N, C-alpha and C positions, 0 to 999 in steps of 0.2 A: 226497774233496776234499783238496787240498793245504793246507798251512798258510796260504799266501798267499790261496788262494781262499776259505778259511774266514774269514780276517780281512777280506777285501774284502766278502764277503757280510754279515758281522756289522756292519761299518761302515755299509754301505748301509741295513741294517734299522734301525740306531740312528738314522740321519739321518731315515729315513721316519717312525719312531716320534715323533721330535721334531716333525716337520711336522704329523703327525696330531694330536699332543697339543695343539699350538697351535690347530689348526683346530677341534678338538672343544671346547676351552674357550671359544674365540671364539664358536663356534656356540651354546653353551649360554647365552650372554648376549645373543644376537642379539634385537633388538626384534621381528623377524618371528616367531621361535620363541616368544617370550613371548606374542605376540598369538594364536598357534595354541593356546596352553595355556589361554586364557580360556574360562570356561564360557559356555554359551548360544550357541555358534556355529551358524550355519544354512547351508543351501544348499551351494554349491560350496566355500566356505571350510571348512565342517564336514567335508566329504569329504577335502579336502586335509589338514586337521589330523589326522584319523584316520590317514591314510597316513603323513604326515611324522613324527608322534610315534612311530609304530611303527618307522619307519626309524631314528629317532634312538635308540630303545631298542636296536635291533640294532647300531647303530654303537658304542654304549657297551659292549655285551656283547662285541663283537669287539675293541674297543680294549683292554678288560681282558685278553682272551685273548692278544692280541699282546704286551702288556706282560709277562704271566706267562711266556710261552714265550721271549720275548727275554731275560728274567732267567735262565732255565734255560740258554740258549745262552751268555750271558756267563759264568755260573758254570762251565760245561763248558770254555770257552776258558781261563778262569783256571786251572782244575785241570790242563789239558794242559801249561801252562808254555810256555817259549820254544821247546822242541823237542818238540812233541806226538808221541806214538807213534801206531801204527796204530789202537789201541783208541780213543784220544782223537779222532783224525780221523774214525773211523767214527761216534762219538757226535755230533760236530759236523755231519757230513754228514746224519745222521738228523734232527737238530733244524733244520738250515738248508735242507734240500732236500726232504725227504720229508713227506707229509701228516702233520700232528700235531695238528690241531684238527677237532672234529666239530661240524656245524651241524644244527639241527633243521629241519623243514619251514617254520617261520616265519622262518628265518634266524638265530635266536638260537643262541649257542654252548651246546652241551650237554656234559656230562661223560661220558656214556655213548654208545656207538655208534662205528662205524668212522670214523677220521679221514679227512677229505676235502679239507682245505685245508692248503697249505704256508704257511710264514711269509711268503715273498715274495708269494704270491697273496693272502694275508690283508691284508698291508700295502697292496698295490696296490688291492685292492677297497675298503679303508677310505678311501684318498685320493679315489678316484673317487666313492664314495657320499657322503662328507662334502661334496665340491664340489657335488654335485647337490642335497643338502639345503640347502646355503648359498644356492644359486640360488633355490630355492623360498622360503626365508625372505626373500630380497631382494625377490621379487615381492610377498609379503605386506606387507612394510614399505612398498613403493611404493604398494600399494593403500590402506594406512592413511593415507599422506601425501595421496593423492588425496581421501580422505574428509575429511580435515582442511581441505584447500584448498576443498572445496565448502562446508564449514561456516563457515570463517573469515569470509567477507564478511557472512554472516548474523549471526554472533556479534558482529562489530564494529558492525554497524548496530544490533543490540539494545543493546549497551553505550552507544552514542551516544544512543539514544532514552532509555535509563534515566537517563543524565546530564542530558539536557534536562528530563526529568520531575522529577528531583530539584531542579534549579535553579529550576523554577517554583513549587515548594511544593505548591499545589493544582493538580493536573493532571487532576482528574476521574476518569474511569474508566480513564485511560491506564495508571496503575500496576498495576491488577489485570489489564488486558489484556496488559501486558508480562510479568507473572508467569506468566500462562497460556501465552503464546508460549514463554517460557523453559522451562517444564515440557514442552511439546510438542516443543521443539527437543531437549531431553535425550532424550526417547523416540525421536525420529527419529535422533539420534546413535547411540544404542544399537543401533537397527535397522540402521544403516549399518555399524557396527562388527561386527555379528554375521555379516555376509557381505561383507567388503570386496572379495573376489575375484569376487563376483557382478556387479561392474560397476554400471552405471546401472540399478539395480532400479526398475521403473516406480513402485511404491508409494512407495518412499523419495523418489525424484525428485519425484513429484507433491506429496508432503507438504512437502518442502523449498521447492518453488516457492510453494505456498500460504502457508507461514510467511513467506517473503520478502515476498510481497505484503502480508500482514497487518502485518508490521513496518514496511514502507514506508508503509502507510496510517496507522498509529499515529504514526510519526515525522513524517509530513506534518502531521497534526493538532497535534502538539506544537510543530512549527516555527511553525505558524500562531499558536498561543498565545504563543510567545516573541516573534514579530513584534508581536502585539497589545500585549504588555507594553511592548515597546521604543517602539512608535509610538503609544501610547495618547493622549498629549496632542495630537498632530497630528490623529488621527482624531476625537477629541472636539471639537476646534475646528471641524473640517469639519462635524460633525453639528450643532453649535450654530449655525453659519451656515445650514445647511439649515432648521433650526427657525425661525430669524429670517425666512428667505425664506417659509416657510409662513405665519408670522404676518402678514407684509406682504401676501401674496396673499389671505389670509382677510379682512384689513381692506379691501382693495380690493373683494373680492367682497361683503362686508357692506354697503359703501357703495352698490354697484350694486343690491343687494337692496333697500335702503331707498328708493332712487329708484324702482325698479320698482314697489314696493308703493304708492308715492304716485301713480305715473303710469299703471299698468296695472291694470285690473280683473281680479280672480281670475287672477293670473299662473301659478298651479299650480307654484310653485317649492317645493322642500323647505326645511327649516330651513337657514339660512346655515351654512357650514362653520365649525367651532370646535375644531380639533384641536390648535392650537398650545399651549394651556395643559397639556393632557395630555402632550404631547411634552416640555414643559419639566419636568414632574413626573418623567417617565421619565428625563430627563437627570440629575436630582438622585439618583434611585435608582441609576443607573449609576455615579455618583461614589462612592456608598457601597460598591458591589460592588467597584470598583477598589481602594479603600482597604483592603478586606479581602483583596485578592489572590485573589479567586475567579475565576480566568481563564476556565475553561470557561463559567461562568454569564455572565461579562462578555461573552464572544464572542457568546453567544446574544442577550443583551439589546441589545448594540450593533447587531447585525444586524437585530434586530426593530425597533429605533428608526429605523435607516436606511431600512428598508422602509416603516415607518409615515410617516416624513417625506416620502419620495418619493410615496407614495400620497396623502397629505394635500395635497401641492403640486399633484399632478395633478388631484385632485378640486376643489380651490379654483379652478384654472384652468378646468375644465369648467363649474362652476357660474357663475363670472363670465361665461364665454362665453354660457351659456344665458340668464342674466338680461339681459346686454347685448344679446343677440340680440332680445329682446322690444322693447327701446327702438329698436334699429335697424329692426325690422320696422315700428314705428309711423312712424319717420322716412321709411322707404321708401314706405309707403302715402300719407303726406302729399305726397311728391314726385310719386308717380304721379297723385294727385288734382289737383295743380297742373298737371301736363302735360296731363291730360284736360281741364281747364278751359281751357287755352290752345287745345287742339284744338277745343273747343266754340266758342270765339270765332272761330276760322278758319272753322268751318262755319256760323256765324251762328245757333248754338243756345243762346246765352247767355240769351235771353229765353224760350226754350221752357219752358213751364210744367212739363212732366213731367221733363225733364232738370234744370231748375233745382231742383226739389224733391229729386231724387236727390242732386244735388251738395250741397245744404244739409244733407241728412241725413248724408251721408258726412263732410262737414266738421265738423258738430257732434259726431259720434262720435269723430273723430280729434283734436279740439281740446278735448275735455272730459276732465278728470281726476277719477277714473281712467278710462282709455280701455278700452272693451270691444273688444279687438282682433279677435276672431272676427266680431262684428257689423260693425265698421268695414271689415274685409276684404270681407265680403259686400256692403256698401254701395258700396265703390269698384268692385267687379266689376259691380254693377248699373248704376252710372253709366257705366262703360265700355261695357257692352252697349247702353245706350240711345243713346250717341253712335255706336255702330257699326250702329244700326238693328236690334238684336237683339230678342228676345222680351221678355216680361214679366220684371220683376226677380225674382231668386231669393227663395224663401220664407225666412222666418225672420229678416228684417231688422227689428229693433225700432225703434220710433219713437225719435227723439233724446230724451235725458233733458231734463226740464223745468228741473231745477236742476243745479248744477255749474259750476265756473269753467272759463274757457279755460286750456289747459295749454300749456306750452312744449315 
């Protein structure tokens, strides 16, 4: 080599060494390489880590060899002076152009063995290998970012739910459930970080989906408790109005029951409805629970009271209808008897002894208190059959009572 060729080669190698140095130290602090050094990696990521960390070790070994040989070349150029002689140029040619570094089967630089690599080849290989490792580290970093993006919405939802639970004070089992979800999320996070290059692992994906559903369920329950806390006065007032409606309906039913027991013999009715007082006691208990801030218990008790009020109101209405139906049945039978009496007049059967006896019997049953409705029904039917020219009266019609007043 001439002096100019040697100087040009040396300048190029120094520039390459500076680029490689910057690349190596940047690579050593790369988040992707840090992730590949984590213990417990699995799957594809573990395989990439094994390969990449080995390649990184080879890079550092070769980088150290490049630096050592480059120092030798610099020293030789300095010793040759401004006008290097033939011996100095031969030394520079040997260092800068001929193989001067030996590599083992694994790519690591070895001190023994025939040299196979020149400094330019070593520098070029280092730049290429460093760029390839950097690309791998970038993919690992991107995979880690993807894992974080999958976990961030779930973590955010968990934090919001935890804040809501904290604001409630007594959130029931929600606190323990959130702690359990948090622990399972940490486990899922570790599993995802163990193989970020594995992509959407089915087990991890399923686990995260299940956790998201559970957090959503807990958060929905907590939001319901928060709404209950905020809207409690309105909901309590509505429940109180419902209880008042029950009391009014039960009073109406009780009055009809009283009339029925006066007017109808053996009506077969149950005890009159009387749920209002128990519902009012329940309201007082609910007030105590609210003052103590026991929101889960309050939610259960309010729901139970609302169901109880709705059921009681429906039952009072049914019983009122059933009792009033007995009175309407008596009124209907009286109307039918009057209509049949008018028909008898048109047919000239008013004075008919048999028909007149049946009419008297039916009328006495219907206008005696208490009225025997089944017997009165059979009596009216018998009178109807007589007017229609039917057969004998149905069996089982009792004689009219001797005592008892006329009823309205």
